[in-house]
CHARMM-style PDB file with segment names, atoms N, HN, CA, C and O in Angstrom:
ATOM      1  N   MET     1      -7.874 -24.005 -49.980  1.00  0.00      PROA
ATOM      2  CA  MET     1      -8.010 -23.860 -48.540  1.00  0.00      PROA
ATOM      3  C   MET     1      -8.922 -22.674 -48.257  1.00  0.00      PROA
ATOM      4  O   MET     1      -8.797 -21.619 -48.879  1.00  0.00      PROA
ATOM      5  N   SER     2      -9.832 -22.856 -47.322  1.00  0.00      PROA
ATOM      6  HN  SER     2      -9.934 -23.713 -46.817  1.00  0.00      PROA
ATOM      7  CA  SER     2     -10.747 -21.777 -46.995  1.00  0.00      PROA
ATOM      8  C   SER     2     -10.092 -20.799 -46.027  1.00  0.00      PROA
ATOM      9  O   SER     2      -9.199 -21.157 -45.259  1.00  0.00      PROA
ATOM     10  N   GLU     3     -10.553 -19.578 -46.083  1.00  0.00      PROA
ATOM     11  HN  GLU     3     -11.279 -19.287 -46.706  1.00  0.00      PROA
ATOM     12  CA  GLU     3     -10.014 -18.539 -45.214  1.00  0.00      PROA
ATOM     13  C   GLU     3     -10.760 -18.563 -43.894  1.00  0.00      PROA
ATOM     14  O   GLU     3     -11.986 -18.668 -43.869  1.00  0.00      PROA
ATOM     15  N   ILE     4     -10.029 -18.466 -42.806  1.00  0.00      PROA
ATOM     16  HN  ILE     4      -9.033 -18.380 -42.826  1.00  0.00      PROA
ATOM     17  CA  ILE     4     -10.624 -18.421 -41.478  1.00  0.00      PROA
ATOM     18  C   ILE     4     -10.456 -17.006 -40.952  1.00  0.00      PROA
ATOM     19  O   ILE     4      -9.351 -16.464 -40.938  1.00  0.00      PROA
ATOM     20  N   VAL     5     -11.549 -16.420 -40.525  1.00  0.00      PROA
ATOM     21  HN  VAL     5     -12.447 -16.860 -40.536  1.00  0.00      PROA
ATOM     22  CA  VAL     5     -11.514 -15.072 -39.964  1.00  0.00      PROA
ATOM     23  C   VAL     5     -11.697 -15.196 -38.457  1.00  0.00      PROA
ATOM     24  O   VAL     5     -12.704 -15.717 -37.977  1.00  0.00      PROA
ATOM     25  N   LEU     6     -10.711 -14.711 -37.728  1.00  0.00      PROA
ATOM     26  HN  LEU     6      -9.893 -14.288 -38.117  1.00  0.00      PROA
ATOM     27  CA  LEU     6     -10.758 -14.788 -36.271  1.00  0.00      PROA
ATOM     28  C   LEU     6     -11.344 -13.514 -35.694  1.00  0.00      PROA
ATOM     29  O   LEU     6     -11.074 -12.415 -36.179  1.00  0.00      PROA
ATOM     30  N   LYS     7     -12.149 -13.671 -34.654  1.00  0.00      PROA
ATOM     31  HN  LYS     7     -12.369 -14.564 -34.260  1.00  0.00      PROA
ATOM     32  CA  LYS     7     -12.691 -12.535 -33.919  1.00  0.00      PROA
ATOM     33  C   LYS     7     -11.615 -12.008 -32.973  1.00  0.00      PROA
ATOM     34  O   LYS     7     -10.583 -12.651 -32.784  1.00  0.00      PROA
ATOM     35  N   GLN     8     -11.854 -10.840 -32.379  1.00  0.00      PROA
ATOM     36  HN  GLN     8     -12.692 -10.317 -32.533  1.00  0.00      PROA
ATOM     37  CA  GLN     8     -10.864 -10.235 -31.485  1.00  0.00      PROA
ATOM     38  C   GLN     8     -10.571 -11.087 -30.264  1.00  0.00      PROA
ATOM     39  O   GLN     8      -9.507 -10.954 -29.660  1.00  0.00      PROA
ATOM     40  N   ASN     9     -11.500 -11.963 -29.890  1.00  0.00      PROA
ATOM     41  HN  ASN     9     -12.364 -12.071 -30.381  1.00  0.00      PROA
ATOM     42  CA  ASN     9     -11.302 -12.782 -28.690  1.00  0.00      PROA
ATOM     43  C   ASN     9     -10.838 -14.195 -29.021  1.00  0.00      PROA
ATOM     44  O   ASN     9     -10.913 -15.085 -28.174  1.00  0.00      PROA
ATOM     45  N   GLN    10     -10.354 -14.411 -30.253  1.00  0.00      PROA
ATOM     46  HN  GLN    10     -10.293 -13.688 -30.941  1.00  0.00      PROA
ATOM     47  CA  GLN    10      -9.961 -15.744 -30.686  1.00  0.00      PROA
ATOM     48  C   GLN    10      -8.500 -15.791 -31.125  1.00  0.00      PROA
ATOM     49  O   GLN    10      -7.896 -14.775 -31.469  1.00  0.00      PROA
ATOM     50  N   ALA    11      -7.965 -16.991 -31.100  1.00  0.00      PROA
ATOM     51  HN  ALA    11      -8.456 -17.816 -30.820  1.00  0.00      PROA
ATOM     52  CA  ALA    11      -6.640 -17.286 -31.651  1.00  0.00      PROA
ATOM     53  C   ALA    11      -6.697 -18.719 -32.158  1.00  0.00      PROA
ATOM     54  O   ALA    11      -7.579 -19.488 -31.775  1.00  0.00      PROA
ATOM     55  N   ALA    12      -5.759 -19.072 -33.014  1.00  0.00      PROA
ATOM     56  HN  ALA    12      -5.042 -18.447 -33.325  1.00  0.00      PROA
ATOM     57  CA  ALA    12      -5.759 -20.419 -33.577  1.00  0.00      PROA
ATOM     58  C   ALA    12      -4.345 -20.972 -33.591  1.00  0.00      PROA
ATOM     59  O   ALA    12      -3.374 -20.256 -33.834  1.00  0.00      PROA
ATOM     60  N   LEU    13      -4.260 -22.253 -33.327  1.00  0.00      PROA
ATOM     61  HN  LEU    13      -5.049 -22.835 -33.130  1.00  0.00      PROA
ATOM     62  CA  LEU    13      -2.999 -22.978 -33.437  1.00  0.00      PROA
ATOM     63  C   LEU    13      -3.031 -23.700 -34.772  1.00  0.00      PROA
ATOM     64  O   LEU    13      -3.956 -24.467 -35.041  1.00  0.00      PROA
ATOM     65  N   ILE    14      -2.037 -23.466 -35.606  1.00  0.00      PROA
ATOM     66  HN  ILE    14      -1.286 -22.843 -35.387  1.00  0.00      PROA
ATOM     67  CA  ILE    14      -2.005 -24.042 -36.954  1.00  0.00      PROA
ATOM     68  C   ILE    14      -0.866 -25.049 -37.015  1.00  0.00      PROA
ATOM     69  O   ILE    14       0.293 -24.708 -36.783  1.00  0.00      PROA
ATOM     70  N   LEU    15      -1.210 -26.290 -37.330  1.00  0.00      PROA
ATOM     71  HN  LEU    15      -2.153 -26.567 -37.518  1.00  0.00      PROA
ATOM     72  CA  LEU    15      -0.223 -27.354 -37.442  1.00  0.00      PROA
ATOM     73  C   LEU    15      -0.089 -27.731 -38.913  1.00  0.00      PROA
ATOM     74  O   LEU    15      -1.085 -27.980 -39.593  1.00  0.00      PROA
ATOM     75  N   ASP    16       1.120 -27.771 -39.386  1.00  0.00      PROA
ATOM     76  HN  ASP    16       1.929 -27.569 -38.834  1.00  0.00      PROA
ATOM     77  CA  ASP    16       1.408 -28.153 -40.767  1.00  0.00      PROA
ATOM     78  C   ASP    16       2.265 -29.411 -40.714  1.00  0.00      PROA
ATOM     79  O   ASP    16       3.334 -29.415 -40.104  1.00  0.00      PROA
ATOM     80  N   VAL    17       1.794 -30.476 -41.354  1.00  0.00      PROA
ATOM     81  HN  VAL    17       0.925 -30.472 -41.850  1.00  0.00      PROA
ATOM     82  CA  VAL    17       2.524 -31.741 -41.333  1.00  0.00      PROA
ATOM     83  C   VAL    17       3.069 -32.028 -42.726  1.00  0.00      PROA
ATOM     84  O   VAL    17       2.315 -32.076 -43.697  1.00  0.00      PROA
ATOM     85  N   SER    18       4.379 -32.217 -42.818  1.00  0.00      PROA
ATOM     86  HN  SER    18       4.992 -32.178 -42.029  1.00  0.00      PROA
ATOM     87  CA  SER    18       5.031 -32.498 -44.092  1.00  0.00      PROA
ATOM     88  C   SER    18       4.765 -33.951 -44.495  1.00  0.00      PROA
ATOM     89  O   SER    18       4.343 -34.758 -43.667  1.00  0.00      PROA
ATOM     90  N   PRO    19       5.011 -34.281 -45.763  1.00  0.00      PROA
ATOM     91  CA  PRO    19       4.865 -35.683 -46.188  1.00  0.00      PROA
ATOM     92  C   PRO    19       5.754 -36.638 -45.389  1.00  0.00      PROA
ATOM     93  O   PRO    19       5.452 -37.827 -45.284  1.00  0.00      PROA
ATOM     94  N   GLU    20       6.846 -36.121 -44.829  1.00  0.00      PROA
ATOM     95  HN  GLU    20       7.091 -35.155 -44.914  1.00  0.00      PROA
ATOM     96  CA  GLU    20       7.754 -36.947 -44.025  1.00  0.00      PROA
ATOM     97  C   GLU    20       7.284 -37.068 -42.576  1.00  0.00      PROA
ATOM     98  O   GLU    20       7.904 -37.771 -41.778  1.00  0.00      PROA
ATOM     99  N   GLY    21       6.193 -36.387 -42.236  1.00  0.00      PROA
ATOM    100  HN  GLY    21       5.689 -35.817 -42.884  1.00  0.00      PROA
ATOM    101  CA  GLY    21       5.664 -36.468 -40.885  1.00  0.00      PROA
ATOM    102  C   GLY    21       6.194 -35.430 -39.926  1.00  0.00      PROA
ATOM    103  O   GLY    21       5.910 -35.503 -38.731  1.00  0.00      PROA
ATOM    104  N   GLU    22       6.962 -34.458 -40.412  1.00  0.00      PROA
ATOM    105  HN  GLU    22       7.193 -34.398 -41.384  1.00  0.00      PROA
ATOM    106  CA  GLU    22       7.458 -33.407 -39.543  1.00  0.00      PROA
ATOM    107  C   GLU    22       6.379 -32.348 -39.358  1.00  0.00      PROA
ATOM    108  O   GLU    22       5.704 -31.955 -40.309  1.00  0.00      PROA
ATOM    109  N   VAL    23       6.227 -31.895 -38.117  1.00  0.00      PROA
ATOM    110  HN  VAL    23       6.775 -32.215 -37.344  1.00  0.00      PROA
ATOM    111  CA  VAL    23       5.165 -30.951 -37.782  1.00  0.00      PROA
ATOM    112  C   VAL    23       5.771 -29.579 -37.513  1.00  0.00      PROA
ATOM    113  O   VAL    23       6.728 -29.447 -36.751  1.00  0.00      PROA
ATOM    114  N   SER    24       5.198 -28.562 -38.150  1.00  0.00      PROA
ATOM    115  HN  SER    24       4.421 -28.669 -38.769  1.00  0.00      PROA
ATOM    116  CA  SER    24       5.556 -27.185 -37.804  1.00  0.00      PROA
ATOM    117  C   SER    24       4.325 -26.546 -37.170  1.00  0.00      PROA
ATOM    118  O   SER    24       3.189 -26.866 -37.519  1.00  0.00      PROA
ATOM    119  N   VAL    25       4.573 -25.647 -36.242  1.00  0.00      PROA
ATOM    120  HN  VAL    25       5.496 -25.387 -35.959  1.00  0.00      PROA
ATOM    121  CA  VAL    25       3.512 -25.068 -35.434  1.00  0.00      PROA
ATOM    122  C   VAL    25       3.548 -23.556 -35.558  1.00  0.00      PROA
ATOM    123  O   VAL    25       4.609 -22.938 -35.466  1.00  0.00      PROA
ATOM    124  N   ASN    26       2.373 -22.962 -35.769  1.00  0.00      PROA
ATOM    125  HN  ASN    26       1.511 -23.464 -35.844  1.00  0.00      PROA
ATOM    126  CA  ASN    26       2.236 -21.513 -35.807  1.00  0.00      PROA
ATOM    127  C   ASN    26       0.983 -21.119 -35.041  1.00  0.00      PROA
ATOM    128  O   ASN    26       0.050 -21.912 -34.911  1.00  0.00      PROA
ATOM    129  N   ALA    27       0.965 -19.906 -34.542  1.00  0.00      PROA
ATOM    130  HN  ALA    27       1.723 -19.262 -34.647  1.00  0.00      PROA
ATOM    131  CA  ALA    27      -0.230 -19.358 -33.903  1.00  0.00      PROA
ATOM    132  C   ALA    27      -0.708 -18.184 -34.744  1.00  0.00      PROA
ATOM    133  O   ALA    27       0.100 -17.413 -35.263  1.00  0.00      PROA
ATOM    134  N   ALA    28      -2.009 -18.052 -34.875  1.00  0.00      PROA
ATOM    135  HN  ALA    28      -2.665 -18.678 -34.453  1.00  0.00      PROA
ATOM    136  CA  ALA    28      -2.593 -16.941 -35.617  1.00  0.00      PROA
ATOM    137  C   ALA    28      -3.587 -16.217 -34.717  1.00  0.00      PROA
ATOM    138  O   ALA    28      -4.323 -16.838 -33.950  1.00  0.00      PROA
ATOM    139  N   PHE    29      -3.593 -14.896 -34.827  1.00  0.00      PROA
ATOM    140  HN  PHE    29      -2.996 -14.392 -35.450  1.00  0.00      PROA
ATOM    141  CA  PHE    29      -4.531 -14.106 -34.051  1.00  0.00      PROA
ATOM    142  C   PHE    29      -4.687 -12.748 -34.726  1.00  0.00      PROA
ATOM    143  O   PHE    29      -3.782 -12.293 -35.424  1.00  0.00      PROA
ATOM    144  N   PRO    30      -5.840 -12.096 -34.518  1.00  0.00      PROA
ATOM    145  CA  PRO    30      -6.053 -10.787 -35.141  1.00  0.00      PROA
ATOM    146  C   PRO    30      -5.049  -9.758 -34.633  1.00  0.00      PROA
ATOM    147  O   PRO    30      -4.545  -9.870 -33.516  1.00  0.00      PROA
ATOM    148  N   LYS    31      -4.765  -8.762 -35.457  1.00  0.00      PROA
ATOM    149  HN  LYS    31      -5.175  -8.671 -36.365  1.00  0.00      PROA
ATOM    150  CA  LYS    31      -3.826  -7.712 -35.048  1.00  0.00      PROA
ATOM    151  C   LYS    31      -4.350  -6.942 -33.840  1.00  0.00      PROA
ATOM    152  O   LYS    31      -3.580  -6.551 -32.963  1.00  0.00      PROA
ATOM    153  N   GLU    32      -5.658  -6.729 -33.801  1.00  0.00      PROA
ATOM    154  HN  GLU    32      -6.283  -7.047 -34.513  1.00  0.00      PROA
ATOM    155  CA  GLU    32      -6.255  -6.023 -32.668  1.00  0.00      PROA
ATOM    156  C   GLU    32      -7.032  -7.026 -31.833  1.00  0.00      PROA
ATOM    157  O   GLU    32      -8.106  -7.483 -32.225  1.00  0.00      PROA
ATOM    158  N   ASN    33      -6.474  -7.361 -30.675  1.00  0.00      PROA
ATOM    159  HN  ASN    33      -5.602  -6.989 -30.357  1.00  0.00      PROA
ATOM    160  CA  ASN    33      -7.108  -8.309 -29.769  1.00  0.00      PROA
ATOM    161  C   ASN    33      -7.752  -7.565 -28.619  1.00  0.00      PROA
ATOM    162  O   ASN    33      -7.320  -6.469 -28.260  1.00  0.00      PROA
ATOM    163  N   ASP    34      -8.794  -8.164 -28.035  1.00  0.00      PROA
ATOM    164  HN  ASP    34      -9.144  -9.054 -28.327  1.00  0.00      PROA
ATOM    165  CA  ASP    34      -9.278  -7.674 -26.757  1.00  0.00      PROA
ATOM    166  C   ASP    34      -8.590  -8.500 -25.669  1.00  0.00      PROA
ATOM    167  O   ASP    34      -7.716  -9.312 -25.974  1.00  0.00      PROA
ATOM    168  N   GLU    35      -8.968  -8.305 -24.420  1.00  0.00      PROA
ATOM    169  HN  GLU    35      -9.678  -7.646 -24.172  1.00  0.00      PROA
ATOM    170  CA  GLU    35      -8.281  -9.011 -23.327  1.00  0.00      PROA
ATOM    171  C   GLU    35      -8.384 -10.528 -23.491  1.00  0.00      PROA
ATOM    172  O   GLU    35      -7.403 -11.243 -23.291  1.00  0.00      PROA
ATOM    173  N   ALA    36      -9.573 -11.018 -23.856  1.00  0.00      PROA
ATOM    174  HN  ALA    36     -10.370 -10.437 -24.019  1.00  0.00      PROA
ATOM    175  CA  ALA    36      -9.746 -12.462 -24.057  1.00  0.00      PROA
ATOM    176  C   ALA    36      -8.913 -12.933 -25.243  1.00  0.00      PROA
ATOM    177  O   ALA    36      -8.369 -14.037 -25.213  1.00  0.00      PROA
ATOM    178  N   GLY    37      -8.804 -12.117 -26.282  1.00  0.00      PROA
ATOM    179  HN  GLY    37      -9.245 -11.220 -26.306  1.00  0.00      PROA
ATOM    180  CA  GLY    37      -7.986 -12.466 -27.441  1.00  0.00      PROA
ATOM    181  C   GLY    37      -6.521 -12.560 -27.093  1.00  0.00      PROA
ATOM    182  O   GLY    37      -5.807 -13.426 -27.598  1.00  0.00      PROA
ATOM    183  N   ASN    38      -6.070 -11.663 -26.227  1.00  0.00      PROA
ATOM    184  HN  ASN    38      -6.651 -10.959 -25.817  1.00  0.00      PROA
ATOM    185  CA  ASN    38      -4.672 -11.733 -25.776  1.00  0.00      PROA
ATOM    186  C   ASN    38      -4.415 -13.028 -25.023  1.00  0.00      PROA
ATOM    187  O   ASN    38      -3.374 -13.660 -25.205  1.00  0.00      PROA
ATOM    188  N   LEU    39      -5.367 -13.428 -24.173  1.00  0.00      PROA
ATOM    189  HN  LEU    39      -6.213 -12.915 -24.025  1.00  0.00      PROA
ATOM    190  CA  LEU    39      -5.221 -14.679 -23.432  1.00  0.00      PROA
ATOM    191  C   LEU    39      -5.221 -15.864 -24.401  1.00  0.00      PROA
ATOM    192  O   LEU    39      -4.401 -16.772 -24.271  1.00  0.00      PROA
ATOM    193  N   ALA    40      -6.129 -15.855 -25.359  1.00  0.00      PROA
ATOM    194  HN  ALA    40      -6.795 -15.117 -25.465  1.00  0.00      PROA
ATOM    195  CA  ALA    40      -6.183 -16.940 -26.346  1.00  0.00      PROA
ATOM    196  C   ALA    40      -4.877 -17.025 -27.130  1.00  0.00      PROA
ATOM    197  O   ALA    40      -4.366 -18.120 -27.368  1.00  0.00      PROA
ATOM    198  N   ALA    41      -4.338 -15.880 -27.531  1.00  0.00      PROA
ATOM    199  HN  ALA    41      -4.753 -14.991 -27.338  1.00  0.00      PROA
ATOM    200  CA  ALA    41      -3.073 -15.857 -28.272  1.00  0.00      PROA
ATOM    201  C   ALA    41      -1.931 -16.381 -27.410  1.00  0.00      PROA
ATOM    202  O   ALA    41      -1.081 -17.131 -27.890  1.00  0.00      PROA
ATOM    203  N   ASP    42      -1.909 -15.989 -26.145  1.00  0.00      PROA
ATOM    204  HN  ASP    42      -2.599 -15.379 -25.755  1.00  0.00      PROA
ATOM    205  CA  ASP    42      -0.865 -16.461 -25.234  1.00  0.00      PROA
ATOM    206  C   ASP    42      -0.942 -17.978 -25.034  1.00  0.00      PROA
ATOM    207  O   ASP    42       0.084 -18.658 -25.013  1.00  0.00      PROA
ATOM    208  N   ILE    43      -2.158 -18.500 -24.887  1.00  0.00      PROA
ATOM    209  HN  ILE    43      -2.991 -17.947 -24.903  1.00  0.00      PROA
ATOM    210  CA  ILE    43      -2.326 -19.947 -24.708  1.00  0.00      PROA
ATOM    211  C   ILE    43      -1.841 -20.687 -25.950  1.00  0.00      PROA
ATOM    212  O   ILE    43      -1.126 -21.682 -25.838  1.00  0.00      PROA
ATOM    213  N   CYS    44      -2.225 -20.208 -27.135  1.00  0.00      PROA
ATOM    214  HN  CYS    44      -2.806 -19.399 -27.227  1.00  0.00      PROA
ATOM    215  CA  CYS    44      -1.778 -20.854 -28.379  1.00  0.00      PROA
ATOM    216  C   CYS    44      -0.259 -20.805 -28.503  1.00  0.00      PROA
ATOM    217  O   CYS    44       0.364 -21.777 -28.929  1.00  0.00      PROA
ATOM    218  N   THR    45       0.325 -19.691 -28.136  1.00  0.00      PROA
ATOM    219  HN  THR    45      -0.181 -18.902 -27.790  1.00  0.00      PROA
ATOM    220  CA  THR    45       1.778 -19.544 -28.213  1.00  0.00      PROA
ATOM    221  C   THR    45       2.477 -20.536 -27.287  1.00  0.00      PROA
ATOM    222  O   THR    45       3.454 -21.171 -27.682  1.00  0.00      PROA
ATOM    223  N   VAL    46       1.979 -20.669 -26.058  1.00  0.00      PROA
ATOM    224  HN  VAL    46       1.185 -20.152 -25.738  1.00  0.00      PROA
ATOM    225  CA  VAL    46       2.584 -21.598 -25.098  1.00  0.00      PROA
ATOM    226  C   VAL    46       2.453 -23.036 -25.589  1.00  0.00      PROA
ATOM    227  O   VAL    46       3.423 -23.793 -25.554  1.00  0.00      PROA
ATOM    228  N   ILE    47       1.257 -23.419 -26.048  1.00  0.00      PROA
ATOM    229  HN  ILE    47       0.468 -22.805 -26.077  1.00  0.00      PROA
ATOM    230  CA  ILE    47       1.066 -24.785 -26.541  1.00  0.00      PROA
ATOM    231  C   ILE    47       1.951 -25.041 -27.760  1.00  0.00      PROA
ATOM    232  O   ILE    47       2.535 -26.117 -27.890  1.00  0.00      PROA
ATOM    233  N   GLY    48       2.049 -24.060 -28.647  1.00  0.00      PROA
ATOM    234  HN  GLY    48       1.574 -23.186 -28.542  1.00  0.00      PROA
ATOM    235  CA  GLY    48       2.914 -24.193 -29.818  1.00  0.00      PROA
ATOM    236  C   GLY    48       4.360 -24.404 -29.440  1.00  0.00      PROA
ATOM    237  O   GLY    48       5.041 -25.244 -30.027  1.00  0.00      PROA
ATOM    238  N   LYS    49       4.839 -23.647 -28.460  1.00  0.00      PROA
ATOM    239  HN  LYS    49       4.285 -22.965 -27.983  1.00  0.00      PROA
ATOM    240  CA  LYS    49       6.219 -23.818 -27.994  1.00  0.00      PROA
ATOM    241  C   LYS    49       6.414 -25.203 -27.381  1.00  0.00      PROA
ATOM    242  O   LYS    49       7.437 -25.852 -27.602  1.00  0.00      PROA
ATOM    243  N   MET    50       5.427 -25.644 -26.614  1.00  0.00      PROA
ATOM    244  HN  MET    50       4.596 -25.117 -26.434  1.00  0.00      PROA
ATOM    245  CA  MET    50       5.536 -26.969 -25.988  1.00  0.00      PROA
ATOM    246  C   MET    50       5.575 -28.063 -27.057  1.00  0.00      PROA
ATOM    247  O   MET    50       6.351 -29.012 -26.945  1.00  0.00      PROA
ATOM    248  N   LEU    51       4.747 -27.935 -28.086  1.00  0.00      PROA
ATOM    249  HN  LEU    51       4.116 -27.164 -28.177  1.00  0.00      PROA
ATOM    250  CA  LEU    51       4.757 -28.921 -29.165  1.00  0.00      PROA
ATOM    251  C   LEU    51       6.083 -28.915 -29.913  1.00  0.00      PROA
ATOM    252  O   LEU    51       6.537 -29.958 -30.385  1.00  0.00      PROA
ATOM    253  N   SER    52       6.695 -27.759 -30.022  1.00  0.00      PROA
ATOM    254  HN  SER    52       6.326 -26.912 -29.639  1.00  0.00      PROA
ATOM    255  CA  SER    52       7.933 -27.634 -30.785  1.00  0.00      PROA
ATOM    256  C   SER    52       9.178 -27.989 -29.980  1.00  0.00      PROA
ATOM    257  O   SER    52      10.151 -28.501 -30.533  1.00  0.00      PROA
ATOM    258  N   GLU    53       9.150 -27.720 -28.675  1.00  0.00      PROA
ATOM    259  HN  GLU    53       8.359 -27.304 -28.225  1.00  0.00      PROA
ATOM    260  CA  GLU    53      10.386 -27.768 -27.906  1.00  0.00      PROA
ATOM    261  C   GLU    53      10.444 -28.808 -26.795  1.00  0.00      PROA
ATOM    262  O   GLU    53      11.537 -29.192 -26.380  1.00  0.00      PROA
ATOM    263  N   GLU    54       9.302 -29.274 -26.301  1.00  0.00      PROA
ATOM    264  HN  GLU    54       8.414 -28.961 -26.638  1.00  0.00      PROA
ATOM    265  CA  GLU    54       9.311 -30.149 -25.133  1.00  0.00      PROA
ATOM    266  C   GLU    54       9.029 -31.595 -25.533  1.00  0.00      PROA
ATOM    267  O   GLU    54       7.902 -31.949 -25.880  1.00  0.00      PROA
ATOM    268  N   GLU    55      10.061 -32.414 -25.480  1.00  0.00      PROA
ATOM    269  HN  GLU    55      10.976 -32.126 -25.198  1.00  0.00      PROA
ATOM    270  CA  GLU    55       9.951 -33.806 -25.899  1.00  0.00      PROA
ATOM    271  C   GLU    55       8.946 -34.593 -25.062  1.00  0.00      PROA
ATOM    272  O   GLU    55       8.240 -35.449 -25.595  1.00  0.00      PROA
ATOM    273  N   GLU    56       8.869 -34.319 -23.765  1.00  0.00      PROA
ATOM    274  HN  GLU    56       9.442 -33.623 -23.332  1.00  0.00      PROA
ATOM    275  CA  GLU    56       7.925 -35.039 -22.914  1.00  0.00      PROA
ATOM    276  C   GLU    56       6.484 -34.728 -23.325  1.00  0.00      PROA
ATOM    277  O   GLU    56       5.645 -35.627 -23.372  1.00  0.00      PROA
ATOM    278  N   PHE    57       6.196 -33.462 -23.621  1.00  0.00      PROA
ATOM    279  HN  PHE    57       6.877 -32.731 -23.583  1.00  0.00      PROA
ATOM    280  CA  PHE    57       4.856 -33.086 -24.065  1.00  0.00      PROA
ATOM    281  C   PHE    57       4.548 -33.728 -25.423  1.00  0.00      PROA
ATOM    282  O   PHE    57       3.441 -34.215 -25.650  1.00  0.00      PROA
ATOM    283  N   GLN    58       5.521 -33.722 -26.305  1.00  0.00      PROA
ATOM    284  HN  GLN    58       6.421 -33.326 -26.121  1.00  0.00      PROA
ATOM    285  CA  GLN    58       5.327 -34.373 -27.621  1.00  0.00      PROA
ATOM    286  C   GLN    58       4.997 -35.853 -27.439  1.00  0.00      PROA
ATOM    287  O   GLN    58       4.122 -36.384 -28.124  1.00  0.00      PROA
ATOM    288  N   ALA    59       5.693 -36.520 -26.520  1.00  0.00      PROA
ATOM    289  HN  ALA    59       6.404 -36.089 -25.963  1.00  0.00      PROA
ATOM    290  CA  ALA    59       5.452 -37.942 -26.265  1.00  0.00      PROA
ATOM    291  C   ALA    59       4.056 -38.161 -25.701  1.00  0.00      PROA
ATOM    292  O   ALA    59       3.390 -39.135 -26.051  1.00  0.00      PROA
ATOM    293  N   GLN    60       3.609 -37.261 -24.829  1.00  0.00      PROA
ATOM    294  HN  GLN    60       4.150 -36.469 -24.544  1.00  0.00      PROA
ATOM    295  CA  GLN    60       2.261 -37.366 -24.276  1.00  0.00      PROA
ATOM    296  C   GLN    60       1.208 -37.223 -25.372  1.00  0.00      PROA
ATOM    297  O   GLN    60       0.222 -37.960 -25.383  1.00  0.00      PROA
ATOM    298  N   VAL    61       1.404 -36.300 -26.275  1.00  0.00      PROA
ATOM    299  HN  VAL    61       2.205 -35.701 -26.267  1.00  0.00      PROA
ATOM    300  CA  VAL    61       0.470 -36.097 -27.382  1.00  0.00      PROA
ATOM    301  C   VAL    61       0.429 -37.342 -28.258  1.00  0.00      PROA
ATOM    302  O   VAL    61      -0.651 -37.816 -28.611  1.00  0.00      PROA
ATOM    303  N   MET    62       1.595 -37.875 -28.611  1.00  0.00      PROA
ATOM    304  HN  MET    62       2.472 -37.490 -28.325  1.00  0.00      PROA
ATOM    305  CA  MET    62       1.640 -39.057 -29.462  1.00  0.00      PROA
ATOM    306  C   MET    62       1.019 -40.268 -28.762  1.00  0.00      PROA
ATOM    307  O   MET    62       0.336 -41.065 -29.405  1.00  0.00      PROA
ATOM    308  N   ALA    63       1.245 -40.417 -27.454  1.00  0.00      PROA
ATOM    309  HN  ALA    63       1.800 -39.769 -26.931  1.00  0.00      PROA
ATOM    310  CA  ALA    63       0.654 -41.518 -26.709  1.00  0.00      PROA
ATOM    311  C   ALA    63      -0.877 -41.392 -26.697  1.00  0.00      PROA
ATOM    312  O   ALA    63      -1.587 -42.392 -26.805  1.00  0.00      PROA
ATOM    313  N   ALA    64      -1.373 -40.167 -26.565  1.00  0.00      PROA
ATOM    314  HN  ALA    64      -0.796 -39.355 -26.476  1.00  0.00      PROA
ATOM    315  CA  ALA    64      -2.820 -39.949 -26.584  1.00  0.00      PROA
ATOM    316  C   ALA    64      -3.411 -40.302 -27.930  1.00  0.00      PROA
ATOM    317  O   ALA    64      -4.532 -40.806 -28.002  1.00  0.00      PROA
ATOM    318  N   LEU    65      -2.672 -40.045 -29.002  1.00  0.00      PROA
ATOM    319  HN  LEU    65      -1.762 -39.635 -28.943  1.00  0.00      PROA
ATOM    320  CA  LEU    65      -3.142 -40.389 -30.346  1.00  0.00      PROA
ATOM    321  C   LEU    65      -3.210 -41.900 -30.537  1.00  0.00      PROA
ATOM    322  O   LEU    65      -4.107 -42.411 -31.208  1.00  0.00      PROA
ATOM    323  N   GLU    66      -2.265 -42.600 -29.948  1.00  0.00      PROA
ATOM    324  HN  GLU    66      -1.536 -42.185 -29.403  1.00  0.00      PROA
ATOM    325  CA  GLU    66      -2.217 -44.058 -30.084  1.00  0.00      PROA
ATOM    326  C   GLU    66      -3.245 -44.754 -29.195  1.00  0.00      PROA
ATOM    327  O   GLU    66      -3.701 -45.854 -29.504  1.00  0.00      PROA
ATOM    328  N   GLY    67      -3.605 -44.098 -28.082  1.00  0.00      PROA
ATOM    329  HN  GLY    67      -3.234 -43.204 -27.831  1.00  0.00      PROA
ATOM    330  CA  GLY    67      -4.493 -44.716 -27.105  1.00  0.00      PROA
ATOM    331  C   GLY    67      -5.908 -44.545 -27.456  1.00  0.00      PROA
ATOM    332  OT1 GLY    67      -6.785 -45.011 -26.729  1.00  0.00      PROA
TER     333      GLY     67
END
């Protein structure tokens, strides 16, 4: 796996899918963020929580994949 280096204004949502199809969600961001980086990290965190906890959002994502 290649290493991804994030800039201060970036964040990343990391999805890990098991062989059984279970998805785990993590957010990654640099230790020192600027204001835009904080916003990016917050957005990734919110989306990650929605993917993990909100069944309606999960259903919308799966429907979009099928459509």
